[in-house]
LUMVEX-479423 format. One record per residue (C-alpha): x, y, z; residue in one letter; residue number from 0. Coordinates in steps of 0.1 Angstrom, whole numbers. Example, Ala and Ser with C-alpha at 12.3 -4.5 7.8 and 13.67 -1.06 7.14 Angstrom:
{r {123 -45 78} "A" 0} {r {137 -11 71} "S" 1} 
// end
This chain:
{r {548 -366 521} "M" 0} {r {560 -332 518} "T" 1} {r {584 -343 491} "F" 2} {r {555 -354 468} "M" 3} {r {536 -322 474} "R" 4} {r {565 -301 461} "E" 5} {r {567 -320 427} "R" 6} {r {549 -304 399} "K" 7} {r {535 -318 366} "A" 8} {r {543 -304 331} "I" 9} {r {525 -273 321} "S" 10} {r {492 -275 302} "P" 11} {r {508 -257 272} "V" 12} {r {536 -283 269} "I" 13} {r {510 -312 273} "A" 14} {r {489 -297 245} "T" 15} {r {520 -293 222} "V" 16} {r {529 -330 228} "I" 17} {r {494 -342 221} "L" 18} {r {492 -322 188} "V" 19} {r {526 -335 177} "A" 20} {r {515 -371 183} "V" 21} {r {482 -366 165} "A" 22} {r {499 -351 135} "I" 23} {r {524 -380 134} "T" 24} {r {497 -406 135} "V" 25} {r {477 -388 108} "A" 26} {r {507 -387 85} "V" 27} {r {514 -424 90} "D" 28} {r {478 -433 83} "V" 29} {r {477 -412 51} "S" 30} {r {509 -430 38} "Y" 31} {r {494 -463 46} "W" 32} {r {461 -455 29} "M" 33} {r {480 -442 -1} "G" 34} {r {498 -475 -5} "G" 35} {r {466 -495 -3} "I" 36} {r {447 -473 -27} "S" 37} {r {474 -474 -54} "S" 38} {r {469 -512 -57} "Q" 39} {r {433 -507 -68} "Y" 40} {r {438 -476 -90} "T" 41} {r {459 -490 -118} "Q" 42} {r {451 -478 -153} "F" 43} {r {462 -483 -189} "E" 44} {r {473 -453 -210} "K" 45} {r {487 -459 -245} "V" 46} {r {504 -430 -262} "E" 47} {r {509 -430 -299} "I" 48} {r {544 -414 -301} "Q" 49} {r {547 -413 -339} "T" 50} {r {525 -423 -368} "G" 51} {r {533 -421 -405} "Y" 52} {r {526 -439 -437} "A" 53} {r {549 -450 -465} "T" 54} {r {541 -464 -500} "Y" 55} {r {558 -494 -516} "D" 56} {r {554 -489 -554} "T" 57} {r {566 -524 -561} "T" 58} {r {538 -542 -541} "N" 59} {r {514 -512 -543} "T" 60} {r {508 -512 -506} "I" 61} {r {507 -485 -479} "W" 62} {r {524 -493 -446} "T" 63} {r {512 -473 -416} "V" 64} {r {539 -473 -389} "T" 65} {r {528 -464 -354} "M" 66} {r {552 -463 -324} "A" 67} {r {531 -468 -292} "I" 68} {r {540 -468 -255} "K" 69} {r {521 -478 -224} "N" 70} {r {526 -449 -200} "S" 71} {r {499 -462 -175} "G" 72} {r {504 -484 -145} "S" 73} {r {486 -515 -158} "A" 74} {r {491 -538 -187} "D" 75} {r {475 -526 -220} "A" 76} {r {464 -550 -248} "T" 77} {r {457 -536 -282} "I" 78} {r {434 -562 -297} "N" 79} {r {417 -544 -326} "M" 80} {r {425 -517 -352} "V" 81} {r {399 -496 -370} "F" 82} {r {406 -476 -401} "M" 83} {r {379 -450 -409} "N" 84} {r {357 -469 -384} "D" 85} {r {361 -501 -403} "V" 86} {r {374 -529 -381} "P" 87} {r {404 -550 -392} "C" 88} {r {398 -586 -384} "L" 89} {r {433 -595 -375} "A" 90} {r {426 -632 -377} "A" 91} {r {416 -629 -413} "N" 92} {r {442 -603 -425} "Y" 93} {r {473 -609 -404} "H" 94} {r {504 -599 -423} "V" 95} {r {538 -611 -410} "T" 96} {r {562 -590 -430} "T" 97} {r {561 -559 -451} "A" 98} {r {571 -579 -482} "N" 99} {r {539 -599 -482} "V" 100} {r {511 -582 -502} "T" 101} {r {481 -575 -481} "A" 102} {r {447 -588 -491} "T" 103} {r {425 -557 -485} "Q" 104} {r {443 -546 -453} "W" 105} {r {459 -561 -422} "G" 106} {r {479 -555 -391} "V" 107} {r {513 -568 -378} "S" 108} {r {499 -586 -348} "F" 109} {r {478 -617 -343} "K" 110} {r {441 -618 -332} "S" 111} {r {452 -621 -296} "T" 112} {r {465 -586 -298} "G" 113} {r {497 -570 -286} "V" 114} {r {502 -566 -248} "T" 115} {r {523 -538 -234} "L" 116} {r {535 -538 -198} "Q" 117} {r {538 -504 -180} "P" 118} {r {566 -484 -196} "G" 119} {r {570 -508 -226} "Q" 120} {r {570 -496 -262} "S" 121} {r {565 -513 -295} "T" 122} {r {558 -506 -331} "T" 123} {r {525 -516 -348} "V" 124} {r {523 -519 -386} "Y" 125} {r {491 -516 -407} "I" 126} {r {492 -527 -443} "Y" 127} {r {467 -514 -468} "I" 128} {r {464 -528 -503} "D" 129} {r {461 -502 -531} "N" 130} {r {434 -503 -542} "P" 131} {r {417 -517 -512} "C" 132} {r {388 -532 -532} "S" 133} {r {377 -558 -507} "G" 134} {r {363 -532 -483} "V" 135} {r {339 -507 -499} "S" 136} {r {345 -480 -472} "E" 137} {r {382 -480 -480} "L" 138} {r {380 -484 -517} "A" 139} {r {384 -446 -523} "S" 140} {r {418 -444 -506} "L" 141} {r {443 -424 -527} "R" 142} {r {475 -407 -521} "A" 143} {r {470 -375 -501} "G" 144} {r {440 -390 -482} "T" 145} {r {439 -387 -445} "T" 146} {r {428 -419 -427} "V" 147} {r {416 -422 -391} "N" 148} {r {435 -450 -374} "V" 149} {r {420 -461 -341} "K" 150} {r {437 -486 -318} "L" 151} {r {412 -503 -295} "H" 152} {r {424 -519 -262} "S" 153} {r {410 -549 -243} "A" 154} {r {402 -524 -215} "G" 155} {r {377 -506 -238} "G" 156} {r {398 -475 -245} "R" 157} {r {404 -461 -280} "D" 158} {r {436 -443 -291} "Y" 159} {r {432 -423 -324} "I" 160} {r {457 -409 -348} "K" 161} {r {451 -392 -382} "L" 162} {r {476 -404 -408} "I" 163} {r {480 -389 -443} "R" 164} {r {488 -414 -470} "L" 165} {r {517 -404 -492} "P" 166} 
// end
């Protein structure tokens, strides 16, 4: 019995230090775990228009607007509509497959289902405008030197805008 009486426990200061270290370790582990769960539910699309410019084909009298786009978000982004000066392009009606085909009014280089970009993926979108664009009254006044407002609309409801000057 005397042997047990002579043993002493750890000091209260050391016990407190151990408890605080365990609590901090558990808190850090829980925060990493919650961060992993929350990232699954917070994916977003973000399309960047890296470059945008227009060229003019004098043979076919057509402007070609070239836009290099990239999805820098964490979710797939689908560009399904294009607006020029707030006039929608109905891709199903005006789909143009190559730059050598003369556009009727104006059209885009992708089909009505749109163009889907996975995270980190890049592509080039072409918009063809007939000169004169007589089929759409809002675009009939387009001339060289005019700045047009090109808006790419995504299936997620986001708009990506670029001002392009026609040469």
